[in-house]
C-alpha positions, -999 to +999 in steps of 0.1 A: -022+185-316-022+197-280-032+170-255-050+182-224-051+159-193-057+165-157-027+170-134-012+138-121-020+130-084-011+097-068-039+076-054-032+065-018-035+028-028-009+032-055+017+054-036+041+025-032+043+020-070+061+053-074+082+052-043+108+026-054+141+041-064+155+039-099+185+016-105+209+046-107+190+070-084+210+093-062+209+096-024+225+075+003+211+050+027+214+057+064+243+033+067+261+048+036+257+083+050+272+071+083+300+055+064+307+086+044+308+108+076+332+083+092+355+082+063+356+120+060+363+124+097+395+103+095+427+125+096+446+105+070+423+085+047+441+058+026+439+060-012+413+033-012+393+053+014+396+084-008+381+064-037+353+052-014+346+088-003+344+099-040+320+070-049+297+078-020+297+115-027+289+109-063+260+087-053+249+113-027+249+141-053+234+121-082+199+133-090+171+108-083+153+091-111+121+071-114+123+033-112+111+011-141+080+003-120+072+040-114+075+047-151+052+018-159+026+031-135+029+066-152+023+050-186-007+031-173-021+063-157-017+083-188-034+057-209-064+058-185-066+096-191-062+094-229-087+067-234-111+075-206-109+039-194-094+022-164-083-014-161-104-033-136-086-056-113-109-084-099-102-113-076-120-132-049-097-115-023-107-080-034-144-091-034-141-103+002-123-071+012-150-049-004-179-070+009-164-072+044-156-035+051-187-029+072-183-062+091-146-054+098-155-019+111-182-035+134-156-060+145-131-032+154-159-014+174-164-045+195-127-049+202-119-012+209-153-003+224-155+025+198-182+037+174-162+040+142-182+045+110-172+040+074-157+072+059-172+081+025-154+114+020-128+118-007-097+138+001-071+154-021-044+180-021-019+192-047-001+158-049-023+130-036-058+117-031-077+090-014-105+078+009-095+064+043-118+037+057-120+053+092-111+088+104-110+093+141-082+106+163-061+086+138-068+071+104-075+034+101-077+011+071-093-023+074-080-054+055-101-085+054-078-116+052-090-143+029-084-171+055-061-180+084-032-187+061-031-151+048-038-136+082-006-119+094-007-132+130+031-134+134+042-105+113+060-075+128+050-049+103+023-044+077+027-047+039+048-020+024+020-010+001-002-003+030+025+017+048+028+042+020-010+043+017-012+052+054+013+080+050-010+095+023-040+092+044-023+110+073-012+138+051-047+142+036-064+143+069-037+159+090-035+130+115-005+119+135-010+082+133-024+054+111-034+018+118-037-010+093-062-035+108-063-070+095-096-088+104-104-124+101-141-122+094-166-147+079-165-150+041-197-140+024-219-170+014-217-163-023-179-165-022-181-198-003-206-212-028-182-202-056-154-221-039-176-251-036-185-250-072-149-247-084-138-275-061-166-297-074-149-298-109-120-318-096-128-331-061-140-367-055-160-355-025-198-351-027-214-317-028-226-320+008-191-329+019-176-299+001-202-276+015-195-288+051-158-284+045-158-249+030-184-234+053-163-245+083-130-234+067-142-200+056-162-189+087-144-180+118-170-172+145-160-204+163-127-187+172-137-168+204-103-154+212-104-120+194-066-117+195-066-145+169-089-125+146-075-090+146-040-078+140-033-041+139-001-024+128+001+012+139+028+037+128+034+074+132+034+102+107+067+106+089+069+141+074+102+134+056+087+104+038+056+124+030+077+151+014+094+124-007+060+113-020+054+149-031+088+151-048+082+118-065+048+130-078+066+160-093+090+137-110+061+116-124+046+148-138+078+156-156+080+121-170+044+121-181+050+153-199+078+136-219+054+108-227+028+132-241+054+150-261+064+117-277+029+109-289 
């Protein structure tokens, strides 16, 4: 029986899942490449250095392979196609992120004195697909932190998943830069009420005390310094890494083909 499925393309939000290297993948890190160049430039390498050169050259020339995580993602994707079903991931954090998109964009407009609007257009090319939150002179993606403890106030760079997601968005929209904007906005009332209900099962506090506690804890309009409520991580387009995404998609397609052949 011949199985027909659509061509694999990576979703922007899942790009990081296929970009980890396999345990025995080829290629050198920047430091390893520098080390190899240094060793080969020496006029009389020692026997130990010759062995190190051979090891590094073997690693450099070894063909890349998919990581276990990338293979797992391919299997999950293929099941979604074969069964026409997709696993739904739900959590209170995702709920707040989805509910808070418009508020986050309004918040960015106030801070940057812009008129950003939510993008609804879906983009795709031969290898990737996705829907950026905002498309302006750059692409932007809003992230609504659950509370102050998860707000990345002191972080130097955004989550790795969001970095690869941003590279996909830049490629799809032909933009030179991307920004991941974490916003600390008020939690929707229904989520606050849910927290109050769950806490009521084990807490010794009264319902009114719990309500006062959670409404204060999960609303942030009392924080007037906007620097404490928005943290943006911007980074430039990296064409080399974007090409690696395309190459990895091609590797995934070959692996998926072997999975189909094995059914």
